C-alpha positions, 0 to 999 in steps of 0.5 A, a space after each residue: 500500500 502506498 502511504 502518504 502519511 505514516 506515524 508510529 508511537 507519536 507522543 507529545 506533552 505540554 508540561 503535565 498535560 499529555 497531548 498525544 500518547 503513543 499514537 499510530 496513524 497510516 493514511 493511504 495516498 489519494 484518500 481522506 482521513 478524518 481526525 475526530 475528537 473532543 476539544 483537547 483530544 490532540 487533533 491539532 497537536 497531531 496535525 502540527 507535528 505532521 506539518 513539521 511545526 512541532 517536534 514529537 517527544 518520541 515516536 516518528 512520522 513520515 509524510 510523502 516519504 520524508 521524516 518530519 523531523 530529520 527531513 523537515 524541509 523536504 517534507 514541507 514542500 510536499 505539504 499544504 496546510 490550512 489551520 483553524 484561522 485564515 493565515 492571509 493578510 487582510 490589507 493585501 488583495 486576494 491576488 497579492 496574497 497568493 503571489 506572495 505565498 508563491 514567492 515564499 515557495 520560491 516560484 518565479 514571479 511569472 509562475 507565482 502570478 500564473 498559479 495565483 490566477 489559476 487558484 483564484 478561478 478555481 475557488 471562484 474568487 476572480 471577481 474579488 481578486 484585486 480587493 483587500 481581503 478585509 472586504 471578503 466574507 468569512 467564506 471567501 477568506 476561507 476559500 482564499 486560505 485553502 487556495 494559499 495552501 495549494 499554491 505549489 499543488 502539494 500531494 498532501 493537504 492538512 486541514 484543521 477544521 476548514 469549514 468552522 464558522 462559515 455558512 452551509 452553502 460555502 461548506 458544500 462548495 468546499 466539500 466539492 472542491 476537496 472531493 475534486 482534489 482527492 480525485 486528482 490524487 491529493 491526500 487529505 488529513 482533515 480535523 473537524 467538529 462537524 460529524 456530517 463533514 467527516 461522514 461525507 468526505 472521509 474514507 477512514 476516520 480516526 477518533 482521538 480521545 485524551 491523546 489516544 486512538 479510541 477507534 479507527 475505521 470507515 464511517 460504516 465500520 464505526 457505525 456497525 461497531 456501535 451495535 447495528 440498527 435501531 427501531 424508533 417507535 412513537 405511540 398515539 395512545 400512551 396508555 398502551 406503552 406497557 404493552 408496546 414495551 413488552 412487544 419490543 422486548 420480545 422482538 429484539 431480546 432487550 429492554 426498550 429505551 424511553 428516549 423522550 417521553 412516555 410513548 416514545 421508544 428506541 431499541 437496538 436490533 441485531 437483524 434490522 428489517 426482519 426485527 422491524 417486521 416482527 415488531 410491526 406485526 406484533 403491534 398490529 396484532 395487539 391493536 397498538 395505535 402507532 403514530 410513527 415507526 422507523 428503522 435507522 442506522 446509528 449516526 456518526 454523532 452517536 458513535 462519536 459520543 459513545 467513544 468520547 464520553 467521560 464517566 461523568 457524562 454517562 
């Protein structure tokens, strides 16, 4: 397997706080890895180490084949980075910002201008290219920041919460742009607080909690590991709750959970549609008046909460 990112035993502490505790990570070339976790889980520390901005206390990592400590300068030419906050100059225009980034990467003046124009068009910023960035909306600044991270067309792109604070329409535009980049061969490591973003974009997800990996796998695998499907039921007549609970328990083999109020139930089922059929049949035979019944798969939000909850939250 061709790997864009390899990390083994990465450990990092800040005073008495352990940010990363012997973390291993592999990201195949041309894929998206979603790095999830609550605040303080170690996500940004992981990205900063992989981007050569921070040295680990122990362990090793390679990006695009280069050791991030021993070959940091070579690795940087293979990496694009967009942090949590836009790193562009508000006084300069969008075009001048991109040309400046190109020159910092040692592109010639002509090549820096050409690359800036290409990226302005790609990120739909051509009309605003000569305006000061301070006049840009939040979404436009975010797109410009992403464009700057791609100035030398890096094979590996690190995105630390790239869509935080922007409107839903711009988020969708950025998702489409990232999808196009990956199709063209770029590898993306993405940290995000938006679970739907990870579900939509990531080929694999790694969940960090307290500096350690709590789980890893595809979105589908993580959802399946939570326990399969769930049947949700709402009754019209709450006086029938006791009978309905007995039917649910008999069909699923476990006690149902009353999730919101009496008359509203959820229960995990191992055999999905077959369990739904059994439950629906039992309710009909018993004359239970059903307002709504549905079979659904676990969400990534539920997986995240299950993996990162603390004893105080249980």
